[in-house]
One Martini backbone bead per residue (centre of mass of N, CA, C, O) as a GRO file, in nm:
protein
  110
    1MET     BB    1 -18.985   2.429   9.569
    2ASP     BB    2 -18.920   2.602   9.296
    3ILE     BB    3 -19.009   2.562   8.959
    4PRO     BB    4 -18.903   2.611   8.673
    5ASN     BB    5 -19.060   2.650   8.380
    6THR     BB    6 -18.873   2.457   8.217
    7ALA     BB    7 -18.921   2.202   8.413
    8LYS     BB    8 -19.237   2.157   8.368
    9ASN     BB    9 -19.189   1.989   8.088
   10PHE     BB   10 -19.067   1.762   8.287
   11GLY     BB   11 -19.246   1.549   8.393
   12LEU     BB   12 -19.350   1.491   8.712
   13GLN     BB   13 -19.489   1.624   8.968
   14ASP     BB   14 -19.547   1.556   9.283
   15SER     BB   15 -19.862   1.584   9.285
   16GLU     BB   16 -19.907   1.424   9.022
   17LEU     BB   17 -19.790   1.157   9.121
   18ARG     BB   18 -19.978   1.111   9.360
   19LYS     BB   19 -20.238   1.109   9.190
   20LEU     BB   20 -20.161   0.881   8.998
   21LEU     BB   21 -20.116   0.661   9.204
   22SER     BB   22 -20.403   0.670   9.319
   23LYS     BB   23 -20.553   0.609   9.058
   24LEU     BB   24 -20.414   0.335   8.995
   25ILE     BB   25 -20.504   0.195   9.249
   26ARG     BB   26 -20.808   0.221   9.209
   27GLN     BB   27 -20.811   0.081   8.917
   28SER     BB   28 -20.691  -0.210   9.006
   29ASN     BB   29 -20.864  -0.367   9.234
   30HIS     BB   30 -20.657  -0.332   9.468
   31LYS     BB   31 -20.522  -0.346   9.751
   32ARG     BB   32 -20.269  -0.198   9.909
   33ARG     BB   33 -20.167  -0.450  10.047
   34GLN     BB   34 -20.136  -0.618   9.787
   35ILE     BB   35 -19.936  -0.433   9.646
   36ALA     BB   36 -19.717  -0.439   9.863
   37GLU     BB   37 -19.672  -0.745   9.856
   38GLU     BB   38 -19.592  -0.764   9.557
   39MET     BB   39 -19.354  -0.567   9.571
   40SER     BB   40 -19.199  -0.733   9.778
   41ARG     BB   41 -19.171  -0.987   9.607
   42LEU     BB   42 -19.023  -0.850   9.361
   43THR     BB   43 -18.780  -0.705   9.548
   44GLY     BB   44 -18.722  -0.808   9.858
   45LEU     BB   45 -18.880  -0.586  10.004
   46HIS     BB   46 -19.021  -0.383  10.241
   47ILE     BB   47 -19.365  -0.313  10.170
   48SER     BB   48 -19.612  -0.098  10.273
   49GLU     BB   49 -19.910   0.046  10.306
   50ARG     BB   50 -19.801   0.303  10.440
   51MET     BB   51 -19.611   0.379  10.214
   52LEU     BB   52 -19.826   0.420  10.002
   53ASN     BB   53 -19.975   0.638  10.157
   54ASP     BB   54 -19.737   0.841  10.169
   55TRP     BB   55 -19.685   0.859   9.852
   56THR     BB   56 -20.003   0.978   9.815
   57SER     BB   57 -19.968   1.207  10.012
   58GLU     BB   58 -19.992   1.555  10.067
   59TYR     BB   59 -19.882   1.543  10.383
   60HIS     BB   60 -19.611   1.359  10.285
   61ARG     BB   61 -19.364   1.515  10.134
   62SER     BB   62 -19.108   1.342  10.234
   63ALA     BB   63 -19.253   1.116  10.079
   64ARG     BB   64 -19.096   0.940   9.821
   65PHE     BB   65 -19.112   0.788   9.524
   66PRO     BB   66 -18.921   0.544   9.409
   67ALA     BB   67 -18.792   0.479   9.102
   68PHE     BB   68 -18.726   0.162   9.146
   69LEU     BB   69 -19.061   0.110   9.185
   70ILE     BB   70 -19.209   0.137   8.917
   71GLU     BB   71 -19.212  -0.148   8.797
   72PRO     BB   72 -19.336  -0.305   9.038
   73PHE     BB   73 -19.591  -0.140   9.048
   74CYS     BB   74 -19.694  -0.203   8.760
   75GLN     BB   75 -19.705  -0.508   8.807
   76ALA     BB   76 -19.900  -0.511   9.054
   77ILE     BB   77 -20.136  -0.348   8.878
   78ARG     BB   78 -20.132  -0.407   8.571
   79ASN     BB   79 -19.986  -0.118   8.478
   80ASP     BB   80 -19.805   0.125   8.249
   81GLU     BB   81 -19.870   0.432   8.281
   82LEU     BB   82 -19.635   0.541   8.447
   83GLN     BB   83 -19.410   0.472   8.250
   84ARG     BB   84 -19.527   0.635   8.010
   85ARG     BB   85 -19.525   0.920   8.157
   86LEU     BB   86 -19.191   0.918   8.186
   87VAL     BB   87 -19.166   0.935   7.895
   88SER     BB   88 -19.123   1.049   7.607
   89GLU     BB   89 -19.296   1.123   7.331
   90ARG     BB   90 -19.115   0.962   7.138
   91LEU     BB   91 -19.128   0.693   7.297
   92ARG     BB   92 -19.434   0.662   7.292
   93GLU     BB   93 -19.452   0.642   6.984
   94LEU     BB   94 -19.277   0.387   6.961
   95ILE     BB   95 -19.455   0.206   7.130
   96ASP     BB   96 -19.710   0.236   6.962
   97LEU     BB   97 -19.586   0.127   6.702
   98GLY     BB   98 -19.509  -0.153   6.813
   99GLU     BB   99 -19.801  -0.235   6.891
  100LYS     BB  100 -19.918  -0.216   6.607
  101ALA     BB  101 -19.729  -0.422   6.477
  102GLU     BB  102 -19.811  -0.659   6.656
  103ARG     BB  103 -20.110  -0.667   6.571
  104LEU     BB  104 -20.058  -0.714   6.270
  105LEU     BB  105 -19.905  -0.981   6.301
  106LYS     BB  106 -20.129  -1.139   6.440
  107ARG     BB  107 -20.337  -1.111   6.210
  108SER     BB  108 -20.153  -1.242   5.979
  109ARG     BB  109 -20.142  -1.535   6.136
  110ARG     BB  110 -20.457  -1.628   6.109
   0.00000   0.00000   0.00000
């Protein structure tokens, strides 16, 4: 499906998401099996290593990463980059501002 130019400014496209998922998995220092097991534990659903492989593969275009698994995925790899990439620039700025405020409060309490 061709994506209109106006839509390209919103969110991640399919191949970008697959690449990002692969990158985050590699950076996590966890095996795919471990990530799948942790996601299964968090969701109560069966998530397999093969499912992770299909969601990251350019050859399995019909296998799409379900949006409801974004949070459990981020928890399993202990990285919220995927969640941050999916929110708007304005929300990312608000998150950054909140994190800066939190650091300042922690410093002032020392």
